[in-house]
PAZAPA-4460 file (N, C-alpha, C; in steps of 0.05 Angstrom, whole numbers, plus 32768, in hexadecimal, padded with zeros to 4 digits):
% residues 327
    n_x    n_y    n_z   ca_x   ca_y   ca_z    c_x    c_y    c_z   seq   type   mol
   8342   7DF0   80DC   8326   7DF3   80E3   831D   7E0F   80DA     1      M     A
   8302   7E11   80D7   82F7   7E2B   80D0   82F9   7E3F   80E7     2      A     A
   82FD   7E58   80E0   82FF   7E6D   80F5   82E5   7E6F   8104     3      A     A
   82E8   7E72   811E   82D1   7E76   8130   82CF   7E94   8136     4      I     A
   82B7   7EA0   8133   82B4   7EBD   8135   82AE   7EC4   8152     5      K     A
   82BC   7ED9   815B   82B7   7EE2   8177   82BC   7F00   817A     6      G     A
   82BA   7F09   8193   82BE   7F25   8199   82CE   7F27   81B4     7      I     A
   82D9   7F3E   81B9   82E4   7F43   81D4   82D9   7F5D   81DE     8      D     A
   82D3   7F5E   81F8   82C5   7F75   8203   82D0   7F7E   821E     9      V     A
   82CC   7F98   8224   82D1   7FA3   823E   82BA   7FB7   8244    10      S     A
   82BC   7FC4   825B   82A7   7FD6   8263   82A1   7FEC   824E    11      K     A
   82B4   7FF2   823D   82B1   8006   8229   829B   7FFF   8214    12      H     A
   8294   7FE6   8213   827F   7FDD   8200   8263   7FE2   820A    13      N     A
   8260   7FEB   8223   8246   7FF1   822E   8234   7FD9   8231    14      G     A
   821A   7FDE   8231   8206   7FC9   8234   8207   7FB6   821B    15      Y     A
   8206   7F9C   8220   8206   7F88   820B   81EE   7F76   820D    16      I     A
   81E0   7F73   81F7   81CA   7F60   81F5   81D5   7F46   81EB    17      D     A
   81DB   7F34   81FD   81EA   7F1C   81F6   81D9   7F09   81E4    18      W     A
   81BF   7F0A   81E7   81AE   7EF9   81D6   81B2   7F01   81B8    19      K     A
   81B2   7F1B   81B3   81B6   7F25   8198   81D3   7F1F   818E    20      K     A
   81E6   7F21   81A0   8202   7F1B   8199   8203   7EFE   818F    21      V     A
   81F7   7EEC   819D   81F9   7ED0   8195   81EB   7ECB   817A    22      K     A
   81D4   7ED9   8176   81C6   7ED6   815D   81D5   7EE0   8145    23      K     A
   81E9   7EF2   814B   81FA   7EFD   8135   8212   7EEA   812F    24      D     A
   820F   7ED1   8137   8223   7EBD   8131   823E   7EC0   8140    25      N     A
   823D   7ECD   8157   8255   7ED0   8168   8256   7EB7   817A    26      I     A
   826D   7EA9   817A   826F   7E90   8188   827F   7E92   81A3    27      K     A
   8290   7EA7   81A5   829F   7EA9   81BD   82A4   7EC7   81C4    28      F     A
   82AB   7ECC   81DD   82B1   7EE7   81E5   82C8   7EE6   81F9    29      V     A
   82DB   7EF9   81F5   82F1   7EFD   8208   82EB   7F16   8218    30      I     A
   82E7   7F12   8232   82DE   7F28   8244   82F5   7F33   8255    31      I     A
   82F7   7F4D   8256   830B   7F58   8268   8301   7F55   8285    32      R     A
   8310   7F47   8295   8309   7F44   82B1   8312   7F5C   82C2    33      A     A
   8327   7F69   82B9   8331   7F80   82C9   834C   7F89   82BF    34      G     A
   8359   7F9A   82CF   8373   7FA4   82C8   8382   7FAC   82E0    35      Y     A
   839D   7FAD   82DD   83AE   7FB4   82F4   83AD   7F9E   8309    36      G     A
   83B3   7FA5   8321   83B4   7F91   8337   839A   7F8F   8347    37      S     A
   8387   7FA1   8341   836F   7FA1   8353   8355   7FA9   8346    38      S     A
   8355   7FB3   832D   833C   7FBE   8322   832D   7FAA   8311    39      T     A
   8314   7FA5   8318   8302   7F93   830A   82F3   7FA3   82F5    40      I     A
   82F1   7F99   82DC   82E1   7FA7   82C8   82C4   7FA8   82D3    41      D     A
   82B9   7FC1   82D3   829F   7FC5   82E0   8288   7FB6   82D2    42      E     A
   828C   7FAD   82BA   8277   7F9D   82AC   827E   7F7F   82AA    43      R     A
   8293   7F77   82B7   829C   7F5B   82B5   8286   7F47   82BD    44      F     A
   827A   7F4B   82D5   8266   7F39   82DF   824E   7F39   82CC    45      E     A
   8246   7F50   82C3   822F   7F52   82B1   8234   7F43   8297    46      E     A
   824C   7F48   828C   8253   7F3C   8272   8256   7F1D   8274    47      Y     A
   8263   7F14   8289   8268   7EF7   828A   824E   7EE7   828F    48      I     A
   823D   7EF3   82A0   8223   7EE6   82A5   8212   7EE5   828C    49      K     A
   8213   7EFB   827D   8203   7EFC   8264   820E   7EE8   824F    50      G     A
   8228   7EE6   824D   8234   7ED4   823A   822F   7EB7   8242    51      A     A
   8230   7EB1   825C   822A   7E96   8265   820D   7E8E   825F    52      I     A
   81FB   7EA1   8264   81DF   7E9C   825F   81DA   7E94   8242    53      K     A
   81E9   7EA0   8230   81E5   7E9A   8213   81F8   7E84   8209    54      E     A
   8205   7E77   821C   8217   7E60   8216   822D   7E67   8202    55      D     A
   8238   7E7F   8204   824F   7E86   81F4   8269   7E7B   8201    56      L     A
   827C   7E74   81F1   8296   7E6C   81FC   82A3   7E86   8206    57      D     A
   82B2   7E83   821D   82BC   7E9A   822B   82DA   7E98   8230    58      I     A
   82E8   7EAE   822B   8303   7EB2   8233   8306   7ECC   8242    59      G     A
   831D   7ED1   824D   8322   7EE9   825E   833B   7EF7   8255    60      I     A
   833C   7F11   8257   8356   7F1F   8256   8359   7F32   826D    61      Y     A
   8371   7F36   8275   8378   7F48   828B   838C   7F5C   8281    62      W     A
   8385   7F76   8283   8398   7F8B   827A   83AC   7F91   8290    63      F     A
   83C5   7F90   8288   83DB   7F92   829C   83E7   7FAE   829F    64      S     A
   83EC   7FB5   82B8   83FB   7FCD   82BE   8413   7FC5   82CF    65      Y     A
   841D   7FAD   82CB   8433   7FA3   82DB   844D   7FB3   82D6    66      A     A
   845C   7FB7   82EC   8476   7FC3   82E9   848C   7FB1   82F3    67      T     A
   8484   7F98   82FB   8498   7F84   8303   848B   7F68   8300    68      S     A
   849B   7F53   8301   8491   7F38   82FF   847D   7F32   8316    69      E     A
   8484   7F3B   832E   8473   7F36   8345   8458   7F43   8341    70      E     A
   8457   7F5C   8337   843E   7F69   8333   842D   7F5C   831D    71      K     A
   843B   7F51   8309   842D   7F42   82F4   8420   7F29   8300    72      A     A
   842F   7F1C   8311   8425   7F04   831F   840C   7F0B   8330    73      R     A
   840D   7F21   833E   83F7   7F2A   834E   83DF   7F31   833D    74      L     A
   83E3   7F3B   8325   83CD   7F40   8313   83BF   7F26   830C    75      E     A
   83CF   7F11   8307   83C4   7EF7   8301   83B3   7EEC   8318    76      A     A
   83BE   7EF0   8330   83AF   7EE7   8348   8394   7EF5   834A    77      V     A
   8395   7F10   8346   837C   7F1F   8347   8369   7F17   8331    78      K     A
   8373   7F12   8319   8362   7F09   8303   8354   7EEF   830A    79      C     A
   8363   7EDC   8314   8356   7EC2   831B   8342   7EC5   8332    80      M     A
   8348   7ED7   8344   8335   7EDC   835A   831A   7EE7   834E    81      E     A
   831C   7EF8   833A   8304   7F04   832E   82F4   7EEF   831F    82      V     A
   8301   7EDE   8310   82F3   7ECB   82FE   82ED   7EB0   830B    83      I     A
   82F6   7EAC   8324   82F3   7E92   8331   82D6   7E88   8331    84      K     A
   82C2   7E99   8336   82A6   7E8E   8337   829D   7E82   831C    85      P     A
   82AB   7E89   8306   82A3   7E80   82EB   82B7   7E6D   82DF    86      Y     A
   82C9   7E62   82EF   82DF   7E52   82E4   82D5   7E3C   82D2    87      K     A
   82C0   7E2E   82D9   82B7   7E18   82C8   82A9   7E21   82AE    88      D     A
   82A5   7E3B   82AB   8298   7E46   8293   82AD   7E52   8280    89      K     A
   82C6   7E54   8289   82DA   7E61   8279   82EA   7E4C   826A    90      I     A
   82E6   7E4A   8250   82F2   7E36   8240   8309   7E40   822E    91      T     A
   830A   7E5A   8229   831F   7E66   8219   8335   7E6F   822C    92      Y     A
   834C   7E77   8222   8362   7E7F   8234   835D   7E98   8244    93      P     A
   836E   7E9C   8258   8371   7EB5   8266   8388   7EC4   825A    94      I     A
   8383   7EDA   824C   8398   7EE8   823D   83A4   7EFF   824D    95      F     A
   83BF   7F01   824B   83CE   7F17   8257   83D0   7F2D   8242    96      Y     A
   83C8   7F46   824A   83C7   7F5C   8237   83D8   7F73   8241    97      D     A
   83EF   7F77   8235   8402   7F8D   823C   8406   7F9E   8223    98      F     A
   83FE   7FB7   8224   83FE   7FC8   820C   840C   7FE3   8211    99      E     A
   8408   7FF5   81FF   8416   800F   81FF   840F   801E   8219   100      Y     A
   83F6   801D   8222   83EE   802B   823A   83FC   801F   8252   101      D     A
   8402   8005   8251   8411   7FF8   8267   842D   8003   8268   102      S     A
   8439   8008   8251   8454   8013   824F   8454   8030   825A   103      I     A
   8440   8040   8252   843E   805B   825C   843C   805C   827A   104      R     A
   842C   804A   8285   8429   8049   82A2   8443   8042   82B0   105      Y     A
   8451   802D   82A6   846A   8025   82B2   847F   803C   82B0   106      A     A
   8480   8049   8299   8493   805F   8296   848D   8075   82AA   107      T     A
   8474   807A   82AE   846C   808E   82C2   8474   8087   82DE   108      G     A
   8478   806D   82E3   8481   8063   82FD   849F   8061   82FF   109      K     A
   84AC   806A   82E9   84CA   8069   82E9   84D5   804E   82E1   110      G     A
   84C5   803C   82D5   84CE   8022   82CD   84D2   8022   82AF   111      V     A
   84EB   801C   82A7   84F1   801B   828A   84E9   8000   827F   112      S     A
   84DA   8000   826A   84CE   7FE7   825F   84DD   7FDE   8246   113      I     A
   84E4   7FC5   8245   84F0   7FB9   822D   84E5   7F9D   8228   114      N     A
   84EF   7F90   8214   84E5   7F75   820C   84E8   7F61   8223   115      K     A
   8500   7F62   8230   8505   7F4E   8245   84F1   7F51   825C   116      T     A
   84EC   7F6A   8264   84DA   7F6E   827A   84BD   7F67   8273   117      K     A
   84B4   7F6F   825C   8498   7F69   8254   8494   7F4B   8252   118      V     A
   84A8   7F3D   8247   84A6   7F20   8245   84A6   7F13   8261   119      T     A
   84B6   7F1E   8273   84B6   7F13   828F   849B   7F18   829D   120      E     A
   8490   7F30   8299   8476   7F36   82A5   8461   7F21   829A   121      F     A
   8460   7F1E   8280   844D   7F0B   8274   8451   7EEF   827F   122      A     A
   846A   7EE6   8280   8470   7ECB   828A   8466   7EC8   82A7   123      E     A
   846B   7EDC   82B8   8462   7EDA   82D4   8444   7ED7   82D6   124      A     A
   8436   7EE8   82C6   8419   7EE7   82C6   840E   7ECC   82BC   125      F     A
   8419   7EC3   82A5   840E   7EAB   8298   8414   7E92   82A7   126      L     A
   842C   7E91   82B4   8432   7E79   82C5   841F   7E77   82DC   127      K     A
   8417   7E8E   82E7   8404   7E8D   82FE   83E9   7E84   82F4   128      E     A
   83E1   7E8E   82DD   83C7   7E85   82D1   83C7   7E67   82CB   129      I     A
   83DD   7E5D   82C1   83DF   7E41   82BB   83DD   7E30   82D5   130      N     A
   83EB   7E3A   82EA   83EA   7E2C   8304   83CD   7E2B   830F   131      K     A
   83BE   7E40   8308   83A2   7E41   8312   838F   7E2F   8303   132      G     A
   8399   7E21   82EE   8388   7E0E   82E0   837A   7E19   82C8   133      G     A
   8382   7E31   82BF   8377   7E3D   82A7   838A   7E3A   828F   134      Y     A
   8380   7E3F   8277   8392   7E3F   8260   839E   7E5C   825E   135      I     A
   83B8   7E5E   825E   83C5   7E79   825C   83C8   7E81   823F   136      P     A
   83C3   7E9B   8239   83C6   7EA5   821E   83D2   7EC1   821E   137      G     A
   83DD   7EC9   8208   83EA   7EE3   8206   83DE   7EF3   81EF   138      L     A
   83D4   7F0B   81F6   83C9   7F1E   81E2   83E0   7F30   81DA   139      Y     A
   83E2   7F35   81C0   83F7   7F47   81B7   83EF   7F52   819B   140      T     A
   83FF   7F65   8191   83FC   7F6F   8176   8416   7F6C   8167   141      N     A
   8417   7F74   814E   842F   7F6F   813E   8447   7F7E   814A   142      I     A
   8443   7F97   8152   8459   7FA7   815D   8464   7F9B   8177   143      D     A
   8452   7F94   8189   845A   7F88   81A2   8467   7F6D   819E   144      F     A
   845D   7F5E   818B   8468   7F43   8187   8485   7F45   817D   145      S     A
   848B   7F5B   816F   84A6   7F5F   8165   84B9   7F6C   817A   146      N     A
   84AE   7F7E   8189   84BF   7F8F   819A   84BD   7F8C   81B8   147      N     A
   84A8   7F7E   81C2   84A4   7F7C   81DF   84A0   7F60   81E9   148      Y     A
   849C   7F4C   81D8   8499   7F31   81E2   84AD   7F1F   81D3   149      F     A
   84BC   7F0E   81E2   84CF   7EFC   81D5   84C1   7EE8   81C4   150      S     A
   84CF   7EDD   81B1   84C3   7EC8   81A0   84BD   7EAF   81B0   151      K     A
   84CD   7EAA   81C5   84C9   7E92   81D5   84AF   7E92   81E3   152      S     A
   84A7   7EA9   81EE   848D   7EAA   81FC   8476   7EA9   81E9   153      I     A
   847A   7EB4   81D1   8465   7EB3   81BC   8461   7E97   81B2   154      Q     A
   8475   7E86   81B3   8473   7E6B   81AA   846A   7E58   81C0   155      R     A
   8469   7E62   81D9   8463   7E52   81F0   8445   7E52   81F7   156      K     A
   8438   7E69   81F2   841C   7E6C   81FB   8409   7E70   81E3   157      Y     A
   83F0   7E6D   81E8   83DB   7E72   81D4   83DB   7E90   81CE   158      D     A
   83DF   7E98   81B5   83E1   7EB4   81AD   83C7   7EBE   81A1   159      I     A
   83BF   7ED5   81AC   83A9   7EE5   81A1   83B5   7EFE   8195   160      W     A
   83B6   7F00   817A   83C4   7F15   816D   83B1   7F2A   8161   161      I     A
   83B8   7F43   8164   83A7   7F59   815A   83B5   7F65   8141   162      A     A
   83A7   7F66   812B   83AF   7F75   8113   8396   7F7B   8103   163      Q     A
   8391   7F95   8101   8378   7F9E   80F4   837C   7FA1   80D6   164      Y     A
   8379   7F8B   80C8   837C   7F8B   80AB   836F   7F72   80A0   165      S     A
   836F   7F70   8086   8362   7F59   8079   8374   7F41   8079   166      S     A
   838E   7F45   807E   83A1   7F2F   8080   83B2   7F32   8098   167      R     A
   83BA   7F1B   80A4   83CB   7F1B   80BC   83E8   7F15   80B4   168      L     A
   83FA   7F26   80BD   8416   7F22   80B5   8427   7F16   80CB   169      S     A
   841A   7F0D   80E1   8428   7F01   80F7   8434   7EE6   80EF   170      Y     A
   844D   7EE1   80F5   845B   7EC9   80EB   845C   7EB1   80FE   171      N     A
   8454   7EB5   8117   8454   7E9F   812B   8438   7E92   812C   172      E     A
   8436   7E7C   813B   841C   7E6F   813E   840A   7E80   814F   173      S     A
   83F0   7E7F   814A   83DD   7E8E   815A   83C2   7E7F   815A   174      Y     A
   83B2   7E85   816F   8398   7E78   8171   8381   7E8B   816B   175      V     A
   8386   7EA5   816E   8371   7EB9   8169   837C   7ED1   815B   176      M     A
   836B   7EDD   814B   8372   7EF6   813C   835D   7F0B   8142   177      W     A
   8365   7F21   814E   8353   7F38   8151   8357   7F49   8138   178      Q     A
   8344   7F47   8126   8348   7F53   810C   833A   7F6E   8108   179      Y     A
   832A   7F76   811B   831D   7F91   8119   8317   7F9C   8134   180      S     A
   8319   7FB6   8137   8311   7FC4   814F   82F8   7FD5   814A   181      Q     A
   82ED   7FD3   8132   82D6   7FE3   812B   82C0   7FD2   811F   182      S     A
   82BC   7FBA   812A   82A7   7FA8   8120   828C   7FB0   812A   183      G     A
   8278   7FA5   811E   825C   7FAA   8126   824F   7F8F   812B   184      R     A
   8243   7F8C   8142   8235   7F73   814A   821A   7F79   8156   185      V     A
   8206   7F6B   814F   81EB   7F6F   815A   81EC   7F6C   8179   186      S     A
   81DE   7F7E   8186   81DE   7F7D   81A4   81F2   7F8F   81B1   187      G     A
   8204   7F9B   81A1   8219   7FAD   81AB   8217   7FC7   819D   188      I     A
   8215   7FDD   81AB   8213   7FF7   81A0   8230   8002   819B   189      S     A
   8236   8008   8182   8250   8013   817C   8263   7FFD   8173   190      G     A
   827D   8004   8171   8291   7FF2   8167   8299   7FDD   817C   191      N     A
   82A2   7FC6   8172   82AB   7FB0   8184   82C1   7FA2   8176   192      V     A
   82D4   7F97   8186   82EA   7F88   817B   82E0   7F6D   8170   193      D     A
   82EA   7F66   8158   82E2   7F4C   814C   82FA   7F39   814B   194      L     A
   82F5   7F20   8150   830A   7F0C   8151   8302   7EF3   8142   195      D     A
   8317   7EE5   8139   8314   7ECA   812E   8325   7EB7   8140   196      Y     A
   831A   7EA0   8147   8329   7E8C   8156   832D   7E74   8144   197      C     A
   8345   7E69   8145   834C   7E52   8133   8351   7E39   8143   198      Y     A
   834A   7E39   815C   834E   7E22   816D   8335   7E1B   817C   199      K     A
   832E   7E02   817D   8316   7DF9   818B   831E   7DF2   81A8   200      K     A
   8313   7E02   81BB   8319   7DFE   81D7   8304   7DEB   81E3   201      Y     A
   830E   7DD7   81F1   82FD   7DC3   81FD   82EF   7DCE   8215   202      N     A
   82D5   7DCA   8217   82C7   7DD5   822F   82D0   7DC8   8249   203      K     A
   82DC   7DB0   8247   82E5   7DA2   825F   8303   7DA4   8261   204      S     A
   830F   7DBD   825B   832C   7DBF   825A   8339   7DBB   8275   205      H     A
   8329   7DBA   828B   8335   7DB5   82A5   8337   7D97   82AC   206      N     A
   8333   7D86   8298   8335   7D69   829C   8352   7D62   82A1   207      S     A
   8357   7D4A   82AA   8372   7D41   82B0   8384   7D43   8298   208      D     A
   837A   7D3B   8280   838B   7D3C   8269   8394   7D58   8261   209      S     A
   8381   7D6B   8265   8388   7D87   825E   839A   7D94   8272   210      D     A
   8397   7D8C   828C   83A9   7D96   82A1   83C5   7D8C   829B   211      R     A
   83C7   7D73   8291   83E2   7D69   828A   83EE   7D79   8274   212      K     A
   83DD   7D81   8260   83E7   7D91   824A   83F1   7DAC   8254   213      A     A
   83E2   7DB8   8267   83EA   7DD2   8272   8404   7DCF   8281   214      D     A
   8407   7DB8   828F   841F   7DB4   829F   8438   7DB1   828E   215      N     A
   8434   7DAC   8274   844B   7DAA   8262   845B   7DC4   8261   216      N     A
   844D   7DDA   8266   845B   7DF4   8266   8470   7DF5   827C   217      I     A
   8469   7DEC   8295   847C   7DEB   82AA   8492   7DD6   82A5   218      D     A
   848A   7DC0   8298   849D   7DAB   8292   84B2   7DB6   827E   219      K     A
   84A9   7DC4   826A   84BB   7DD0   8256   84CE   7DE4   8264   220      D     A
   84C4   7DF3   8277   84D5   7E06   8285   84EB   7DF7   8294   221      D     A
   84E4   7DE1   82A1   84F8   7DD1   82B0   850D   7DC5   829E   222      N     A
   8505   7DBB   8287   8517   7DB0   8274   852B   7DC5   826A   223      I     A
   8520   7DDC   8263   8530   7DF2   8259   8545   7DFB   826E   224      K     A
   853C   7DFD   8287   854E   7E06   829D   8564   7DF1   82A1   225      K     A
   855D   7DD7   82A0   8571   7DC2   82A3   8586   7DC3   828C   226      A     A
   857C   7DC8   8274   858E   7DCA   825D   85A2   7DE1   8260   227      L     A
   8598   7DF8   826A   85A9   7E0F   826E   85BD   7E0B   8284   228      I     A
   85B4   7DFE   829A   85C6   7DF8   82B0   85DD   7DE6   82A8   229      K     A
   85D6   7DD1   8298   85EA   7DBE   828F   85FD   7DCC   827B   230      S     A
   85F3   7DDF   826B   8604   7DEF   8259   8617   7E00   8269   231      L     A
   860D   7E0E   827E   861E   7E1F   828E   8634   7E0E   829C   232      Q     A
   862D   7DF6   82A5   8641   7DE5   82B2   8656   7DDC   829D   233      S     A
   864E   7DD6   8285   8660   7DCD   8270   8673   7DE4   8268   234      A     A
   8668   7DFD   8266   8679   7E14   8260   868D   7E19   8276   235      L     A
   8685   7E17   828E   8697   7E1B   82A5   86AE   7E07   82A5   236      N     A
   86A7   7DEE   82A0   86BB   7DD9   82A0   86CE   7DDB   8288   237      E     A
   86C3   7DE3   8271   86D3   7DE4   8259   86E6   7DFC   8258   238      S     A
   86DB   7E13   8262   86EA   7E2C   825E   86EE   7E3D   8277   239      Y     A
   86E7   7E32   828F   86EA   7E40   82A8   86DC   7E5B   82A7   240      N     A
   86C2   7E5A   829F   86B3   7E73   829B   86A9   7E80   82B5   241      C     A
   86A7   7E70   82CA   869C   7E7A   82E4   8680   7E84   82E1   242      N     A
   866F   7E76   82D2   8653   7E7D   82D0   8643   7E73   82E7   243      L     A
   862F   7E81   82EF   861C   7E76   8303   860B   7E61   82F5   244      S     A
   860A   7E49   8301   85FB   7E33   82F4   85DE   7E34   82FF   245      E     A
   85CF   7E48   82F5   85B5   7E4E   82FF   859E   7E48   82EC   246      D     A
   85A5   7E3E   82D4   8590   7E37   82C1   8583   7E4F   82B3   247      G     A
   8590   7E66   82B6   8585   7E7E   82A9   8598   7E86   8292   248      I     A
   858D   7E88   827A   859D   7E8F   8263   85A0   7EAE   8261   249      Y     A
   85B1   7EB8   8272   85B5   7ED5   8273   85CC   7EDE   8262   250      G     A
   85D3   7EF8   8263   85E7   7F04   8252   8603   7EF6   8255   251      P     A
   860B   7EEF   826D   8625   7EE3   8271   8627   7EC8   8264   252      K     A
   8612   7EB8   8267   8612   7E9D   825A   8612   7EA1   823C   253      T     A
   8602   7EB3   8232   8601   7EB8   8215   861C   7EC1   820B   254      K     A
   862A   7ED2   8219   8644   7EDC   8211   8658   7EC5   820F   255      D     A
   8657   7EB3   8222   866A   7E9C   8221   8664   7E89   820A   256      E     A
   864B   7E85   8204   8643   7E75   81ED   864E   7E82   81D3   257      V     A
   864A   7E9C   81D1   8654   7EAA   81B9   8672   7EA9   81B6   258      E     A
   8680   7EA9   81CD   869D   7EA8   81CC   86A8   7E8C   81C5   259      E     A
   8699   7E78   81CE   86A3   7E5C   81CB   8691   7E4C   81B8   260      H     A
   8694   7E52   819F   8685   7E44   818A   8691   7E28   8187   261      L     A
   8680   7E15   8181   8689   7DF9   817D   868A   7DF3   8160   262      L     A
   86A1   7DEA   8156   86A4   7DE4   8139   86B9   7DCF   8135   263      S     A
   86BD   7DC7   811C   86D0   7DB2   8115   86ED   7DBB   811C   264      I     A
   86F1   7DD5   8120   870C   7DDE   8128   8714   7DD3   8143   265      K     A
   8701   7DCA   8153   8706   7DBF   816D   8707   7DA0   816E   266      L     A
   870B   7D94   8156   8708   7D77   8154   871B   7D67   8166   267      K     A
   8732   7D73   816D   8745   7D65   817E   8743   7D6C   819C   268      D     A
   872F   7D7D   81A2   872B   7D84   81BF   8713   7D76   81CA   269      E     A
   8716   7D6A   81E1   8700   7D5D   81EF   86F4   7D71   8203   270      K     A
   86DB   7D79   81FE   86CF   7D8E   820F   86B4   7D85   821A   271      L     A
   86AF   7D8D   8232   8694   7D88   823E   867F   7D98   822F   272      E     A
   8687   7DAF   8224   8674   7DBF   8214   866B   7DAF   81FB   273      H     A
   867E   7DA1   81EE   8676   7D90   81D7   8665   7D79   81E0   274      T     A
   866B   7D6E   81F7   865B   7D58   8202   863E   7D62   8207   275      K     A
   863B   7D7A   8211   8620   7D85   8216   8611   7D86   81FB   276      W     A
   861E   7D90   81E7   8612   7D92   81CD   8609   7D76   81C3   277      L     A
   861B   7D63   81C5   8616   7D48   81BB   85FF   7D3B   81CB   278      Q     A
   85FF   7D3E   81E5   85E9   7D33   81F6   85CF   7D3F   81EE   279      K     A
   85CF   7D59   81EA   85B6   7D67   81E3   85AB   7D5C   81C9   280      S     A
   85BC   7D5A   81B5   85B4   7D50   819B   85AB   7D33   819D   281      L     A
   85B8   7D23   81AE   85B0   7D07   81B2   8594   7D06   81BD   282      K     A
   858E   7D17   81D0   8573   7D17   81DD   855E   7D20   81C9   283      E     A
   8566   7D2F   81B4   8553   7D37   819F   854F   7D22   818A   284      F     A
   855D   7D0B   818E   8559   7CF4   817C   856E   7CF1   8166   285      G     A
   8583   7D01   8167   8598   7CFF   8153   85AC   7CE9   815B   286      Y     A
   85B5   7CDA   8147   85C8   7CC4   814C   85E4   7CCF   814D   287      D     A
   85ED   7CD5   8166   8607   7CE3   8169   8616   7CD6   8180   288      I     A
   8630   7CD4   817D   8642   7CC9   8192   8649   7CDF   81A6   289      T     A
   8647   7CD9   81C0   864D   7CED   81D4   8669   7CE8   81DF   290      I     A
   867D   7CF6   81D3   8698   7CF2   81DA   86A7   7D0C   81E1   291      D     A
   869A   7D23   81DD   86A7   7D3C   81E3   86B8   7D47   81CD   292      G     A
   86BB   7D39   81B6   86CB   7D42   81A0   86B9   7D4C   8189   293      Y     A
   86BE   7D63   817E   86AF   7D6E   8168   86BB   7D66   814E   294      F     A
   86B6   7D4C   8146   86C1   7D42   812D   86AE   7D45   8116   295      G     A
   86B4   7D36   8101   86A4   7D38   80E9   8687   7D2E   80ED   296      K     A
   8684   7D19   80FE   8669   7D0E   8103   8658   7D23   8112   297      D     A
   8664   7D30   8126   8656   7D44   8135   864E   7D5C   8123   298      T     A
   8661   7D64   8112   865B   7D7A   80FF   8644   7D73   80ED   299      K     A
   8643   7D5A   80E4   862E   7D51   80D2   8613   7D51   80E0   300      S     A
   8612   7D49   80FA   85F9   7D49   8109   85F0   7D66   810F   301      I     A
   8603   7D77   8115   85FC   7D93   811A   85F0   7D9F   8101   302      V     A
   85FB   7D99   80EA   85F0   7DA3   80D0   85D4   7D98   80CC   303      E     A
   85CF   7D7F   80D3   85B5   7D73   80D0   85A1   7D80   80E2   304      K     A
   85A9   7D85   80FB   8598   7D93   810E   8591   7DAF   8104   305      Y     A
   85A5   7DBE   80FA   85A1   7DD9   80F0   858E   7DD9   80D9   306      Q     A
   8590   7DC5   80C7   857E   7DC3   80B0   8562   7DBD   80B9   307      K     A
   855F   7DAB   80CD   8544   7DA4   80D7   8537   7DBB   80E4   308      D     A
   8547   7DCC   80F2   853B   7DE3   8100   853B   7DFD   80F0   309      K     A
   8543   7DFA   80D6   8543   7E11   80C3   8556   7E27   80CD   310      K     A
   856D   7E1F   80D8   8582   7E32   80E0   8597   7E34   80C9   311      L     A
   85A9   7E46   80CC   85C0   7E48   80BA   85CF   7E2E   80BC   312      L     A
   85D3   7E1F   80A6   85E0   7E05   80A6   85FE   7E0A   80A0   313      V     A
   860E   7E0B   80B6   862B   7E0F   80B3   863B   7DFC   80C3   314      D     A
   862E   7DEA   80D2   863C   7DD6   80E2   864A   7DE1   80FA   315      G     A
   8645   7DFA   8101   8651   7E07   8118   863B   7E0B   812D   316      I     A
   8640   7E01   8145   862C   7E04   815B   8631   7E1F   8168   317      A     A
   8625   7E34   815C   8628   7E4F   8166   8610   7E57   8177   318      G     A
   860C   7E71   817A   85F7   7E7B   818C   85DC   7E72   8183   319      I     A
   85D6   7E73   8168   85BC   7E6C   815E   85B5   7E4F   8164   320      E     A
   85C9   7E3D   815F   85C5   7E21   8164   85C0   7E1B   8182   321      T     A
   85D0   7E28   8193   85CD   7E24   81B0   85B1   7E2D   81B9   322      H     A
   85A9   7E45   81B0   858F   7E4F   81B8   8578   7E3E   81AE   323      E     A
   857B   7E33   8196   8567   7E21   818C   8564   7E08   819D   324      S     A
   857B   7DFD   81A5   857B   7DE5   81B7   856E   7DEB   81D1   325      I     A
   8574   7E02   81DD   8569   7E0A   81F7   854B   7E0E   81F6   326      I     A
   8542   7E1A   81DF   8526   7E21   81DE   8514   7E09   81D6   327      S     A
***
């Protein structure tokens, strides 16, 4: 579809003449509702009422100063409290925005920030937004997408990516591109962020069919957790690993997977671990016998799976193959 032209704004944009904005071919606006756990953007009410009056499509972003998952969740609760009166007018996602200033704040509070923590903060916020009946989305830039957000969360939610250039080098799927921070739009004095949207959001996204689509996020989480729990159980039974069967793919589980690679070398050993692999591939639609032996047929199916998923094709179910199955 053709790119839809839009802007994103906060109090820093000052007074906005929304009638002029619309006449300048702007179709949507992403408005900052607030930041932290309690602060509402002082122009939020003014902006959203003006955008509604001109029948612009509306999305929201919330700037995070979270230092824990619980604080990120509370930010989501506050965000939904602020935007609740306008719920039926918000058709674009609610975006989670964690940036360099967020890191500086956390560091000042004695909290060391890394990719795992930032991803967990975003997940906590976005799950809460999803439960509230909104479309969850993640705002990020090229640096953050590489160093502070896992690939799994970037593939799970609608991505709004920032890169100020004529071309976008982001390699994952995205719905919006913030391509300038120094744009000029009628009705706004000074610079404004410019965006392109590549997805058509339905004005009735809170219908039953769309709620079912949103619920797929929780469903995917449950499937992933069940896969990890069954893997942990198989590892324990096969190698006496003594892993907690909690459905969390943590360092201990990963270490055991790395230590116990599945390959044709184990063709004479019957293992629950191999059974787990065979069952997983069977559920993905591959024609494979579930017998616990890693024979030539299993090796062939693993190679086919690796080829389909664009992994290294070596017929060995190592860490990359395991993580692909889990994700």
